[in-house]
BAFI-3210 file (N, C-alpha, C; in Angstrom, 3 decimals, decimal comma, padded with zeros to 6 digits):
// residues 308
n [1|2|3|4|5|6|7|8|9|10|11|12|13|14|15|16|17|18|19|20|21|22|23|24|25|26|27|28|29|30|31|32|33|34|35|36|37|38|39|40|41|42|43|44|45|46|47|48|49|50|51|52|53|54|55|56|57|58|59|60|61|62|63|64|65|66|67|68|69|70|71|72|73|74|75|76|77|78|79|80|81|82|83|84|85|86|87|88|89|90|91|92|93|94|95|96|97|98|99|100|101|102|103|104|105|106|107|108|109|110|111|112|113|114|115|116|117|118|119|120|121|122|123|124|125|126|127|128|129|130|131|132|133|134|135|136|137|138|139|140|141|142|143|144|145|146|147|148|149|150|151|152|153|154|155|156|157|158|159|160|161|162|163|164|165|166|167|168|169|170|171|172|173|174|175|176|177|178|179|180|181|182|183|184|185|186|187|188|189|190|191|192|193|194|195|196|197|198|199|200|201|202|203|204|205|206|207|208|209|210|211|212|213|214|215|216|217|218|219|220|221|222|223|224|225|226|227|228|229|230|231|232|233|234|235|236|237|238|239|240|241|242|243|244|245|246|247|248|249|250|251|252|253|254|255|256|257|258|259|260|261|262|263|264|265|266|267|268|269|270|271|272|273|274|275|276|277|278|279|280|281|282|283|284|285|286|287|288|289|290|291|292|293|294|295|296|297|298|299|300|301|302|303|304|305|306|307|308]
n.u [-028,007|-027,577|-025,189|-023,607|-023,005|-022,355|-019,635|-018,551|-018,185|-016,670|-014,584|-013,185|-013,226|-011,155|-009,154|-008,910|-008,040|-005,468|-004,013|-004,024|-002,049|-000,229|000,367|000,777|003,504|005,218|005,629|007,134|010,538|013,212|013,989|011,267|010,518|008,052|007,981|008,522|005,708|006,266|008,732|007,482|005,855|007,622|008,985|007,000|006,449|009,264|008,991|006,461|007,137|009,720|008,537|006,830|009,117|009,572|007,211|007,203|007,941|006,206|003,890|004,252|004,105|001,975|000,696|001,662|000,417|-002,126|-002,085|-002,216|-000,223|000,636|000,598|002,663|004,460|004,785|006,535|007,319|006,599|003,510|002,094|-000,374|-002,341|-004,637|-006,483|-007,644|-006,712|-007,857|-007,720|-005,673|-004,533|-006,671|-005,521|-002,484|-003,265|-004,268|-002,533|-000,145|000,077|-001,275|-003,148|-002,341|000,352|000,345|-000,949|000,786|002,753|001,255|000,664|003,743|004,429|002,617|003,207|005,564|005,770|004,117|005,875|007,996|007,571|006,490|009,326|011,041|009,924|010,134|012,547|014,362|012,590|013,989|016,612|016,252|014,520|015,080|017,278|020,817|023,728|026,215|024,591|024,540|026,911|026,165|024,282|025,853|027,038|025,006|024,184|026,270|026,226|024,967|026,451|027,469|027,753|025,207|025,545|027,874|026,505|024,725|025,367|025,929|022,908|021,484|022,353|021,892|018,856|018,797|019,404|017,414|015,659|013,607|013,753|012,160|009,547|007,904|008,871|011,640|011,660|010,166|010,444|013,010|012,397|011,949|013,542|014,157|016,116|018,886|018,417|015,696|015,373|017,215|015,670|013,320|014,432|015,501|013,057|012,026|013,367|012,739|010,713|009,766|011,883|011,073|008,347|008,344|009,319|007,406|005,148|006,541|007,104|004,335|003,645|003,668|004,039|007,498|006,475|003,937|004,191|005,393|003,203|001,189|001,943|004,307|004,204|001,523|002,488|004,223|003,273|003,565|006,032|005,677|004,519|005,919|008,438|006,646|005,892|007,978|009,192|006,716|007,111|010,200|009,382|007,520|008,809|011,025|013,364|015,869|015,539|013,449|014,026|015,879|015,329|012,565|011,627|009,538|006,995|004,290|004,898|005,962|006,399|005,011|007,370|009,031|007,836|007,183|009,606|009,643|007,080|008,128|010,789|009,291|008,103|010,332|010,861|008,688|008,288|005,333|005,407|002,852|001,370|003,402|003,797|001,137|001,184|002,912|002,112|000,166|001,044|002,611|000,822|-000,734|001,707|001,139|-001,517|-001,129|000,827|-000,471|-002,264|-001,143|000,553|000,573|001,307|003,430|005,221|005,640|006,880|009,161|010,472|010,846|008,962|008,526|008,096|005,899]
n.v [-024,491|-022,304|-023,589|-023,603|-020,614|-020,214|-021,365|-020,198|-017,580|-018,225|-019,218|-016,370|-014,818|-016,418|-015,873|-012,977|-012,459|-014,180|-012,205|-010,206|-010,983|-011,411|-008,910|-007,427|-008,743|-008,210|-005,973|-006,076|-006,415|-008,352|-009,208|-009,303|-007,279|-003,892|-002,207|001,587|003,563|005,882|004,689|002,638|004,506|006,275|004,252|002,905|005,706|006,420|004,221|004,447|006,932|005,839|004,088|005,024|006,170|003,956|003,265|005,642|005,421|003,316|005,128|006,903|005,839|004,368|007,073|008,558|006,718|007,591|009,676|012,293|012,735|015,322|016,774|014,879|016,076|018,331|021,003|022,121|018,838|017,330|016,305|015,072|013,623|015,803|015,520|012,136|009,788|006,897|005,656|004,833|002,173|000,446|001,359|000,136|-002,615|-003,200|-002,810|-004,411|-008,193|-008,319|-010,012|-012,786|-012,914|-012,555|-015,311|-016,829|-016,314|-016,522|-019,570|-020,506|-019,752|-020,568|-022,844|-023,287|-022,718|-024,978|-026,988|-026,018|-025,436|-028,217|-029,930|-029,006|-029,229|-031,861|-032,528|-031,068|-031,984|-034,662|-033,756|-032,436|-034,274|-036,588|-038,864|-039,826|-041,118|-039,079|-036,425|-034,337|-033,010|-033,528|-031,589|-029,469|-029,448|-028,509|-025,986|-024,595|-024,577|-022,563|-020,326|-020,559|-018,762|-017,670|-017,229|-019,237|-021,609|-020,967|-021,550|-024,363|-025,413|-024,331|-025,400|-028,229|-028,342|-027,476|-029,584|-031,553|-030,250|-028,346|-025,770|-022,588|-023,488|-023,951|-025,212|-025,483|-023,505|-023,982|-027,333|-027,201|-026,327|-028,462|-029,504|-028,786|-025,790|-024,515|-022,240|-022,083|-024,866|-024,730|-022,531|-024,161|-026,269|-025,339|-024,674|-026,992|-028,075|-026,786|-028,549|-031,081|-034,020|-036,192|-035,743|-036,953|-039,091|-040,488|-040,993|-042,683|-045,074|-045,620|-046,529|-045,376|-044,084|-042,758|-041,177|-040,265|-039,277|-036,873|-035,871|-035,933|-034,872|-033,038|-031,673|-029,737|-028,538|-027,044|-025,116|-021,912|-021,226|-022,820|-021,122|-018,947|-019,693|-020,223|-017,647|-016,052|-017,687|-017,267|-014,760|-014,513|-016,054|-015,111|-012,384|-013,132|-012,320|-013,175|-016,064|-016,328|-014,585|-015,720|-019,044|-018,254|-017,559|-017,047|-015,374|-016,155|-017,419|-016,011|-014,333|-011,583|-009,731|-009,704|-009,152|-006,273|-005,174|-005,448|-003,636|-001,694|-001,704|-001,458|000,922|003,023|005,519|007,299|006,917|006,594|007,152|007,213|004,971|002,770|002,759|002,473|-000,218|-001,366|-001,224|-002,600|-005,303|-005,268|-005,732|-008,359|-009,568|-007,931|-008,227|-010,466|-010,896|-009,330|-011,043|-012,882|-011,700|-012,109|-015,100|-014,991|-012,955|-014,563|-016,814|-015,931|-015,216|-017,527|-019,266|-020,940|-023,488|-023,839]
n.w [008,425|010,648|011,621|009,960|009,717|012,006|012,071|010,645|011,629|013,916|012,268|010,861|014,016|014,943|012,865|013,219|015,843|015,305|013,684|015,334|017,483|016,001|015,015|017,755|018,138|016,336|017,628|019,672|021,133|020,811|023,110|024,325|025,462|024,907|021,889|022,210|020,468|018,994|017,383|015,943|014,405|013,057|011,632|009,806|008,638|006,996|005,420|004,059|002,449|001,470|-000,777|-002,194|-003,966|-005,515|-006,520|-008,184|-011,215|-011,876|-012,013|-013,296|-015,919|-016,409|-016,425|-018,345|-020,359|-020,702|-021,948|-024,342|-027,671|-027,872|-025,419|-023,681|-025,007|-023,815|-022,037|-018,647|-018,310|-017,241|-014,199|-013,521|-016,579|-018,413|-020,017|-020,075|-022,310|-023,148|-025,619|-026,259|-025,357|-026,521|-029,193|-029,124|-028,126|-030,967|-032,400|-033,207|-032,861|-030,220|-028,605|-029,287|-028,778|-025,911|-025,296|-025,827|-023,898|-021,854|-021,587|-021,981|-019,573|-017,078|-017,719|-016,814|-013,940|-013,014|-013,237|-012,034|-009,305|-008,991|-009,744|-008,343|-005,587|-005,247|-005,484|-003,362|-001,223|-001,126|-000,276|001,773|003,878|003,602|004,580|003,045|001,960|000,923|000,709|001,620|-000,271|-002,663|-002,378|-002,324|-004,794|-006,813|-005,446|-006,231|-008,980|-009,504|-009,620|-012,516|-015,076|-017,509|-020,050|-020,658|-021,068|-023,053|-025,918|-026,236|-025,010|-026,934|-029,589|-028,698|-028,600|-031,123|-032,735|-031,682|-032,807|-031,775|-032,286|-032,478|-031,036|-028,602|-026,374|-025,669|-023,699|-021,512|-021,187|-019,449|-016,855|-015,581|-015,046|-012,698|-010,096|-008,799|-007,340|-006,280|-005,204|-002,954|-001,771|-001,130|000,665|002,511|003,658|004,505|006,013|008,438|009,091|011,577|012,557|014,071|012,874|010,665|010,786|012,454|010,560|009,175|010,683|010,917|008,707|005,872|002,673|000,813|-001,011|000,213|002,415|001,467|-000,551|001,182|004,263|004,164|001,536|001,917|004,008|003,323|001,954|001,971|000,575|-001,287|-002,622|-002,732|-004,949|-007,348|-007,939|-007,971|-010,499|-012,112|-012,904|-013,507|-016,350|-017,410|-017,771|-019,286|-021,798|-023,060|-023,657|-025,577|-027,622|-028,694|-029,212|-030,639|-033,474|-035,570|-035,707|-035,020|-032,584|-030,465|-027,876|-025,272|-024,561|-026,341|-028,474|-027,527|-027,929|-030,599|-031,561|-030,849|-032,879|-034,956|-035,441|-034,895|-036,350|-035,853|-032,320|-030,633|-027,780|-025,789|-026,639|-026,282|-023,552|-022,914|-023,588|-022,293|-019,566|-019,992|-020,254|-017,420|-016,024|-015,490|-013,778|-011,692|-010,065|-009,486|-007,677|-005,349|-005,206|-003,806|-001,927|001,134|001,381|-000,244|001,307|003,936|002,966|002,166|004,319|005,745|007,074|010,333|012,276|015,447]
ca.u [-027,614|-027,031|-023,898|-022,283|-022,487|-021,190|-018,151|-017,849|-018,067|-015,806|-013,206|-013,151|-012,498|-009,711|-008,044|-008,834|-006,960|-004,392|-003,310|-003,437|-001,323|001,291|000,816|001,816|004,638|005,944|005,810|008,089|011,899|013,582|013,918|010,099|009,717|007,021|008,647|007,831|005,014|007,075|009,980|007,173|005,547|008,921|009,800|006,011|006,222|010,094|008,806|005,716|008,241|010,784|007,872|006,554|010,349|009,531|005,707|007,226|008,182|005,267|002,920|004,615|004,349|000,259|000,019|002,007|-000,332|-003,174|-001,947|-001,855|001,284|000,889|000,862|003,974|005,477|004,671|007,312|006,930|005,498|002,278|001,921|-001,835|-002,975|-005,224|-007,343|-007,339|-006,890|-007,904|-008,283|-003,940|-004,527|-006,993|-004,274|-001,561|-003,115|-004,195|-001,017|000,496|-000,604|-001,247|-003,824|-001,310|001,676|-000,160|-001,340|002,099|003,397|000,202|001,325|004,968|004,683|001,557|003,784|007,036|005,274|003,559|006,936|008,943|006,502|006,252|010,178|012,165|009,521|010,667|013,969|014,366|012,496|014,991|017,629|016,220|013,580|015,538|018,888|021,146|024,859|026,841|023,544|025,003|027,861|025,455|023,815|026,835|027,667|023,581|023,993|027,844|025,864|024,136|027,699|027,977|027,287|023,986|026,322|028,541|025,455|023,670|025,810|024,938|021,796|020,890|023,000|021,079|017,494|018,391|019,797|016,461|014,247|012,783|013,415|010,636|008,983|007,947|009,329|013,077|011,327|009,204|010,886|014,161|011,797|011,033|014,773|014,893|016,595|019,576|017,583|014,303|016,059|017,591|014,618|012,488|014,733|015,358|011,889|011,361|014,288|012,083|009,553|010,381|012,447|010,191|006,831|008,459|009,956|006,646|004,776|007,352|006,852|002,936|003,784|003,291|005,505|007,640|005,112|002,439|004,601|005,518|002,341|-000,211|002,374|005,316|003,350|000,802|003,262|005,621|002,838|004,194|007,348|006,110|003,915|007,146|008,743|005,645|005,681|009,641|008,985|006,227|007,895|011,112|009,122|006,969|009,679|012,013|013,621|016,902|015,339|012,270|014,793|017,197|014,648|011,453|011,929|008,489|005,937|003,578|004,933|006,528|006,215|004,890|008,453|009,328|005,967|006,998|010,521|009,208|006,289|008,982|011,527|008,321|007,464|011,159|011,027|008,377|007,762|004,199|005,293|001,949|001,017|004,286|003,070|000,073|001,299|004,057|001,312|-001,007|002,282|003,111|-000,501|-001,006|001,972|000,756|-002,312|-000,361|001,516|-001,363|-003,251|-000,800|001,084|001,054|002,272|004,956|006,174|005,980|007,962|010,523|010,636|010,651|008,598|009,325|006,985|005,967]
ca.v [-022,986|-021,423|-023,952|-022,978|-019,389|-020,047|-022,069|-018,974|-016,602|-018,348|-018,491|-014,868|-014,514|-016,739|-015,198|-011,459|-013,296|-014,195|-011,287|-008,843|-011,522|-010,959|-007,526|-007,314|-009,457|-007,269|-004,350|-006,078|-006,824|-009,789|-009,768|-009,283|-006,019|-003,371|-000,957|002,733|003,925|006,641|004,138|001,867|005,536|006,791|003,209|003,079|006,938|005,779|003,142|005,169|007,373|004,987|002,922|006,579|006,006|002,786|003,225|006,864|005,252|003,031|005,942|007,944|004,852|004,792|008,640|008,871|005,622|007,708|011,581|012,555|013,148|016,609|016,493|014,357|017,272|020,031|021,225|020,936|017,430|017,306|015,089|014,413|014,139|016,842|014,387|010,851|009,184|005,477|004,537|004,269|001,124|000,194|001,165|-000,608|-004,024|-003,808|-002,124|-005,537|-009,551|-008,596|-011,642|-014,036|-012,798|-012,571|-016,100|-017,425|-015,857|-017,201|-020,893|-020,810|-019,094|-021,581|-024,529|-023,270|-022,325|-026,131|-027,818|-025,551|-026,245|-029,605|-030,522|-028,258|-029,678|-033,228|-032,025|-030,453|-033,203|-035,529|-032,854|-032,141|-035,236|-038,014|-039,028|-040,919|-041,080|-038,171|-036,246|-032,540|-033,158|-033,555|-030,395|-028,392|-028,916|-028,103|-024,574|-024,342|-024,209|-020,919|-019,446|-020,559|-017,610|-018,193|-017,196|-020,611|-022,849|-020,633|-022,062|-025,411|-025,636|-024,370|-026,801|-029,355|-027,787|-027,241|-030,581|-031,639|-029,823|-027,755|-024,125|-021,855|-023,821|-023,489|-026,372|-024,798|-022,277|-024,615|-028,091|-026,930|-026,347|-029,952|-030,248|-027,816|-024,461|-024,309|-021,046|-022,555|-025,990|-024,296|-021,921|-024,916|-027,185|-024,376|-024,435|-028,205|-028,543|-026,553|-029,912|-032,127|-035,589|-036,939|-036,306|-037,758|-040,827|-041,415|-041,262|-043,695|-046,130|-045,619|-047,379|-044,155|-044,486|-041,416|-040,121|-040,252|-038,196|-035,745|-035,031|-035,457|-034,094|-031,858|-030,055|-028,939|-027,446|-025,854|-023,966|-020,616|-021,258|-023,257|-019,874|-017,763|-020,266|-020,093|-016,465|-016,127|-018,860|-016,871|-013,016|-015,225|-016,686|-014,283|-011,249|-013,556|-011,949|-013,580|-017,075|-016,413|-013,953|-016,589|-019,584|-018,018|-016,675|-017,191|-014,326|-017,024|-018,344|-014,981|-013,456|-009,903|-009,019|-010,080|-007,935|-005,148|-004,939|-005,361|-002,702|000,091|-001,176|-000,743|002,653|003,560|006,459|007,681|006,078|006,280|006,720|006,632|003,471|001,877|003,093|001,311|-001,966|-001,793|-001,495|-004,254|-006,623|-006,082|-005,867|-009,576|-009,665|-006,890|-008,732|-012,088|-010,579|-008,561|-011,508|-013,967|-011,084|-012,737|-016,278|-014,681|-012,698|-016,235|-017,951|-014,924|-015,200|-018,840|-019,425|-022,037|-025,144|-023,654]
ca.w [007,743|011,833|011,960|009,037|010,087|013,266|012,063|009,201|012,672|014,577|011,725|010,919|014,721|015,017|011,988|014,119|016,846|014,987|013,104|016,655|017,930|015,341|015,233|018,903|018,120|015,207|018,418|020,402|020,675|021,001|024,495|024,802|025,902|024,013|021,501|022,234|020,098|017,988|016,849|014,637|013,570|012,216|010,552|008,434|008,004|006,229|004,441|002,868|001,242|000,087|-001,498|-003,239|-005,129|-006,094|-007,177|-009,257|-012,321|-012,307|-011,886|-014,726|-016,738|-016,566|-016,421|-019,673|-021,167|-021,328|-022,183|-025,948|-027,823|-027,682|-023,987|-023,962|-025,512|-022,972|-020,558|-017,798|-018,316|-016,086|-013,272|-013,923|-017,780|-018,820|-021,123|-020,212|-023,913|-023,240|-026,641|-026,631|-025,192|-027,736|-030,375|-028,418|-028,681|-032,353|-033,535|-033,009|-032,658|-028,676|-027,932|-029,929|-027,807|-024,614|-025,289|-025,751|-022,890|-020,914|-022,031|-021,127|-017,574|-016,535|-017,807|-016,158|-012,967|-012,262|-013,553|-011,678|-008,573|-008,639|-009,714|-007,291|-004,424|-005,142|-005,103|-002,199|-000,201|-000,989|000,228|003,122|004,487|003,585|004,774|002,351|001,719|000,257|000,041|001,352|-000,553|-003,925|-002,751|-002,783|-006,412|-007,316|-005,302|-007,012|-010,381|-009,192|-010,100|-013,348|-015,800|-018,131|-021,610|-021,109|-021,371|-024,010|-027,038|-025,905|-024,785|-028,122|-030,369|-028,335|-029,035|-032,216|-033,036|-031,709|-033,916|-031,207|-032,085|-033,038|-030,579|-026,767|-025,713|-025,014|-022,751|-021,258|-020,585|-018,379|-015,538|-015,176|-014,301|-011,132|-010,309|-007,609|-006,125|-005,909|-004,746|-001,799|-000,784|-000,639|001,375|003,602|004,331|004,373|006,874|009,638|009,727|013,041|011,636|014,789|012,552|009,438|011,303|013,094|009,700|008,558|011,440|010,575|007,001|005,063|001,959|001,188|-001,689|000,587|003,396|000,720|-000,964|002,726|004,565|003,817|000,542|002,523|005,184|002,245|000,854|001,510|000,249|-002,797|-003,196|-003,479|-006,029|-007,599|-008,076|-008,686|-011,363|-013,269|-013,094|-014,458|-017,254|-017,862|-018,388|-019,753|-023,076|-023,821|-024,054|-026,510|-028,486|-029,431|-029,936|-031,173|-034,385|-036,404|-034,981|-034,619|-031,331|-030,045|-026,481|-025,216|-024,328|-027,482|-029,356|-027,025|-028,650|-031,762|-031,641|-031,078|-033,370|-036,224|-034,946|-034,715|-036,760|-034,800|-031,621|-029,829|-026,427|-025,004|-026,552|-025,913|-022,261|-022,753|-023,795|-021,335|-018,393|-020,166|-020,269|-016,719|-014,939|-014,917|-012,503|-009,991|-009,385|-008,985|-006,576|-004,585|-004,644|-003,402|-001,549|002,218|001,103|-000,380|002,360|004,416|001,879|001,730|005,445|005,781|008,918|011,310|013,596|016,975]
c.u [-026,981|-025,706|-022,863|-021,877|-021,584|-019,781|-017,435|-017,151|-016,957|-014,658|-012,617|-012,404|-011,164|-008,835|-007,624|-007,645|-005,498|-003,347|-003,106|-002,767|000,309|001,472|001,120|003,242|005,732|006,694|006,480|009,505|012,224|013,922|012,534|009,508|009,034|008,072|007,925|007,347|005,717|008,046|008,596|006,491|006,189|009,467|008,136|005,996|007,676|009,714|007,788|006,715|009,429|009,824|007,093|007,973|010,242|008,446|006,293|007,377|006,814|003,864|003,129|004,233|002,369|-000,254|000,662|000,822|-001,654|-003,151|-001,606|-000,358|001,641|000,838|002,146|004,687|005,941|006,189|007,315|006,363|004,643|002,219|000,328|-002,264|-004,264|-006,441|-006,928|-007,999|-007,182|-007,515|-006,523|-004,421|-005,389|-005,945|-003,006|-002,191|-003,587|-003,393|-000,150|-000,406|-000,770|-001,731|-002,539|000,000|001,104|-000,452|-000,215|003,021|002,964|000,544|002,403|005,174|003,181|002,363|004,904|006,652|004,580|005,128|007,992|008,542|006,723|007,897|011,327|011,524|010,359|011,788|014,496|013,698|013,096|016,234|017,259|015,061|014,071|016,437|019,239|022,448|025,182|025,579|023,938|025,833|026,997|024,978|024,276|027,034|026,063|024,039|025,580|027,392|025,107|025,453|028,131|027,091|026,368|024,581|027,326|027,596|024,717|024,046|025,261|023,980|021,494|021,286|022,299|019,160|017,674|018,749|018,097|015,030|013,447|012,642|012,262|009,206|008,814|008,784|010,907|012,774|010,434|009,686|012,430|013,710|011,574|012,287|015,405|015,811|017,275|018,707|016,683|014,607|016,305|016,742|013,812|012,797|014,926|014,015|011,361|012,316|013,819|010,689|010,057|010,571|011,305|008,930|007,228|008,869|008,813|005,798|005,429|007,051|005,378|002,796|003,501|004,654|006,344|006,678|003,952|002,719|004,839|004,497|001,159|000,555|003,466|004,713|002,730|001,490|004,076|004,405|003,255|005,418|007,209|005,293|005,259|007,912|007,432|005,719|006,687|009,386|007,972|007,029|009,069|010,340|008,340|007,577|010,575|012,454|014,575|016,494|014,055|012,954|015,572|016,417|013,441|011,679|011,159|007,698|004,925|003,885|005,857|005,635|005,529|006,407|009,010|008,608|006,531|008,242|010,289|007,874|006,973|009,751|010,684|008,385|008,821|011,608|010,127|007,473|006,301|004,346|004,120|001,242|001,912|004,309|002,051|000,004|002,358|003,299|000,627|000,063|002,428|001,569|-000,983|000,138|001,612|-000,350|-002,188|000,349|000,686|-002,209|-002,542|000,819|001,529|001,679|003,714|006,119|006,651|006,744|009,247|010,979|011,603|010,452|009,137|008,130|007,269|005,715]
c.v [-022,485|-022,322|-023,266|-021,633|-019,225|-020,469|-020,681|-017,770|-016,788|-018,616|-017,399|-014,273|-014,830|-016,011|-013,741|-011,771|-013,424|-013,537|-010,283|-009,513|-011,219|-009,973|-006,819|-007,803|-008,955|-005,980|-004,535|-006,237|-008,208|-009,915|-009,835|-008,387|-004,833|-002,158|000,197|003,150|004,770|005,792|002,917|003,116|005,757|005,448|002,924|004,348|006,813|005,041|003,073|005,741|007,102|003,929|004,031|006,357|004,882|002,405|004,967|006,166|004,350|004,008|006,541|007,149|004,989|006,505|008,919|007,575|006,511|009,983|011,461|012,904|014,536|017,295|015,825|014,998|018,510|019,843|022,167|019,938|017,991|016,202|014,357|014,304|015,121|016,226|013,294|010,299|007,217|004,827|004,604|002,599|000,383|000,266|000,724|-002,125|-003,936|-003,449|-003,631|-007,041|-009,574|-009,917|-012,745|-014,350|-013,074|-014,524|-017,314|-017,401|-016,397|-018,632|-021,262|-020,498|-019,863|-022,788|-024,413|-023,162|-023,843|-027,082|-027,434|-026,077|-027,739|-030,546|-029,884|-028,814|-031,358|-033,241|-031,642|-031,022|-034,140|-035,296|-032,964|-033,333|-036,389|-038,434|-040,250|-040,209|-039,897|-036,995|-034,575|-032,164|-032,902|-032,080|-029,330|-027,952|-028,598|-026,798|-023,809|-023,797|-022,844|-019,933|-019,473|-019,903|-018,422|-018,404|-018,471|-021,782|-021,974|-021,209|-023,468|-026,069|-025,038|-025,047|-027,975|-029,167|-027,836|-028,655|-031,682|-031,455|-029,038|-025,911|-023,798|-022,605|-023,436|-024,178|-025,955|-023,907|-022,843|-026,138|-028,250|-027,045|-027,075|-030,362|-029,455|-026,822|-024,590|-023,072|-021,561|-024,115|-025,558|-023,592|-023,031|-025,989|-026,476|-024,121|-025,776|-028,512|-028,373|-027,856|-030,976|-033,537|-036,430|-037,271|-037,210|-039,285|-041,591|-041,896|-042,203|-045,112|-046,526|-046,884|-046,396|-044,305|-042,698|-040,470|-039,640|-038,967|-037,382|-035,237|-034,818|-034,765|-032,872|-030,684|-029,185|-027,673|-026,421|-025,031|-022,381|-020,500|-021,870|-021,990|-018,903|-018,267|-020,182|-018,606|-015,877|-016,494|-017,758|-015,718|-013,323|-015,177|-015,640|-012,677|-011,687|-013,032|-012,523|-014,929|-016,780|-015,271|-014,783|-017,985|-019,625|-017,152|-016,435|-016,145|-015,413|-016,986|-016,896|-014,569|-012,061|-009,443|-008,815|-008,752|-006,725|-004,400|-004,546|-004,508|-001,208|-000,217|-000,569|000,170|003,378|005,249|007,717|007,277|006,505|006,122|006,521|005,169|002,428|001,802|002,275|000,149|-002,426|-002,437|-002,512|-005,615|-006,905|-006,100|-007,204|-010,139|-009,211|-007,313|-010,056|-011,669|-009,785|-009,548|-012,993|-013,198|-011,891|-013,867|-015,733|-014,349|-014,027|-017,073|-017,426|-015,077|-016,683|-019,504|-021,270|-022,642|-023,965|-025,208]
c.w [009,412|011,864|011,226|009,167|011,237|013,009|011,060|010,788|013,439|013,380|011,814|012,267|015,499|013,819|012,979|015,137|016,434|014,611|014,329|017,208|016,907|014,883|016,475|019,119|017,445|015,987|019,481|019,777|020,941|021,957|024,918|025,281|024,840|023,217|021,665|020,834|018,763|017,224|015,637|013,782|012,475|010,904|009,559|007,731|006,608|005,001|003,471|002,082|000,754|-000,782|-002,256|-004,380|-005,697|-006,754|-008,481|-010,743|-012,858|-012,522|-013,310|-015,855|-017,090|-016,804|-018,417|-020,465|-021,469|-021,462|-023,778|-026,534|-027,863|-026,364|-023,804|-024,215|-024,878|-022,374|-020,429|-018,004|-016,969|-015,145|-013,639|-015,476|-017,533|-019,206|-021,318|-021,316|-023,580|-024,231|-027,274|-026,181|-026,040|-029,323|-030,378|-028,900|-030,178|-033,171|-033,710|-032,840|-030,876|-027,765|-028,101|-028,757|-026,713|-024,473|-025,418|-024,645|-021,756|-020,142|-021,346|-019,837|-017,047|-016,611|-016,980|-015,000|-012,519|-012,520|-012,402|-009,652|-007,806|-008,841|-008,538|-005,832|-003,941|-004,789|-003,834|-001,082|-000,162|-000,362|001,618|004,185|004,363|003,357|003,784|001,887|000,821|-000,157|000,314|000,214|-002,480|-003,791|-003,017|-003,930|-006,921|-006,880|-006,134|-008,452|-010,208|-009,584|-011,393|-014,384|-016,853|-020,022|-021,748|-021,475|-022,325|-025,515|-027,139|-025,941|-026,863|-029,408|-030,141|-029,045|-030,518|-033,334|-032,727|-032,702|-033,235|-031,293|-033,041|-033,079|-029,396|-025,915|-024,401|-023,982|-021,579|-020,285|-019,290|-017,480|-014,952|-014,666|-012,724|-011,285|-009,095|-006,878|-005,455|-004,982|-003,167|-001,030|-000,016|000,638|002,620|004,760|004,881|005,944|008,573|010,252|010,711|012,488|012,713|013,709|011,404|009,918|011,864|011,987|008,894|009,204|011,365|009,413|006,198|003,958|001,735|000,192|-001,174|001,774|002,171|-000,402|000,201|003,443|004,291|002,443|000,814|003,243|004,532|001,733|000,667|001,154|-001,324|-003,875|-003,983|-004,627|-007,163|-008,741|-008,876|-010,559|-012,378|-013,597|-013,690|-016,149|-018,128|-018,926|-018,941|-021,457|-023,907|-024,762|-025,663|-027,910|-029,157|-029,930|-030,299|-032,216|-035,339|-034,880|-034,147|-033,041|-030,499|-028,570|-026,553|-025,060|-025,450|-028,551|-028,181|-028,092|-030,185|-032,702|-031,671|-032,033|-034,947|-036,254|-034,736|-035,082|-035,939|-033,939|-030,639|-028,564|-025,243|-025,686|-026,261|-024,214|-022,012|-022,700|-022,828|-019,693|-018,836|-020,024|-018,638|-015,603|-014,826|-013,264|-011,324|-009,596|-009,074|-007,881|-005,503|-004,245|-003,615|-002,048|-000,237|002,016|000,664|000,421|003,326|004,182|002,285|003,270|006,304|006,785|009,168|012,420|015,169|017,467]
res [x|x|x|x|x|x|x|x|x|x|x|x|x|x|x|x|x|x|x|x|x|x|x|x|x|x|x|x|x|x|x|x|x|x|x|x|x|x|x|x|x|x|x|x|x|x|x|x|x|x|x|x|x|x|x|x|x|x|x|x|x|x|x|x|x|x|x|x|x|x|x|x|x|x|x|x|x|x|x|x|x|x|x|x|x|x|x|x|x|x|x|x|x|x|x|x|x|x|x|x|x|x|x|x|x|x|x|x|x|x|x|x|x|x|x|x|x|x|x|x|x|x|x|x|x|x|x|x|x|x|x|x|x|x|x|x|x|x|x|x|x|x|x|x|x|x|x|x|x|x|x|x|x|x|x|x|x|x|x|x|x|x|x|x|x|x|x|x|x|x|x|x|x|x|x|x|x|x|x|x|x|x|x|x|x|x|x|x|x|x|x|x|x|x|x|x|x|x|x|x|x|x|x|x|x|x|x|x|x|x|x|x|x|x|x|x|x|x|x|x|x|x|x|x|x|x|x|x|x|x|x|x|x|x|x|x|x|x|x|x|x|x|x|x|x|x|x|x|x|x|x|x|x|x|x|x|x|x|x|x|x|x|x|x|x|x|x|x|x|x|x|x|x|x|x|x|x|x|x|x|x|x|x|x|x|x|x|x|x|x|x|x|x|x|x|x|x|x|x|x|x|x|x|x|x|x|x|x]
***
């Protein structure tokens, strides 16, 4: 028990020292000199002010979801609800098959995240850590697909899935993630290029196969970039509107993005904006929690950390 406490205390101390070193590094210029205190203070004030502008729509959505119809109609509008009406969330959930839509969205999102992380990581490893003839040329072709407009592939893809009998199923929204994405491949490749080739060659000399190097060496190293890819894939799959609109025509397999539009169209004559805002907040809540839990890894993945 004592050794466990000592280990935990040592780990906490190491993390604190690392955070202090990172904070000190951020307060220094490129030449190593320390920035004046007021420059950091000004930068933080500017970021706080800008963040308030970005948070204003979210706050207005939450505030509107807690107001009554009478309070929503008042002018000038109130910033804080006079009477907090949490029943709007219950009405929003019961006004449509919310749990069924939520389950469909969750199945698609989880499947897309798993397939995106695995497929793009394997592809990026082949472009970054394995030397083979024509590697860079093929990579340029993959990157060129970023400039291919989505409507160009829309009709051929729908025709293919219709011939396979997969319309009104979740497969057209899940299976494409198993074949990689040019953006995710680029992001992971740039991160994997930071791995010293001497380390990979040493593992090969010791008899390790490429699969062993991929899963035992490269995969743990690329966790920040993989977390970034997972977050991007989750946001894209959860918020996808065009895909479910095209492929999912049966209400039993529709997602939350379609459900919100259905909720609004059904009540087109008398839109309950407080319930609509409540439903919208419930839709984006999982993404907010996902980002706050993994924000540290997300930032590290975006900055493409290197080796020291």
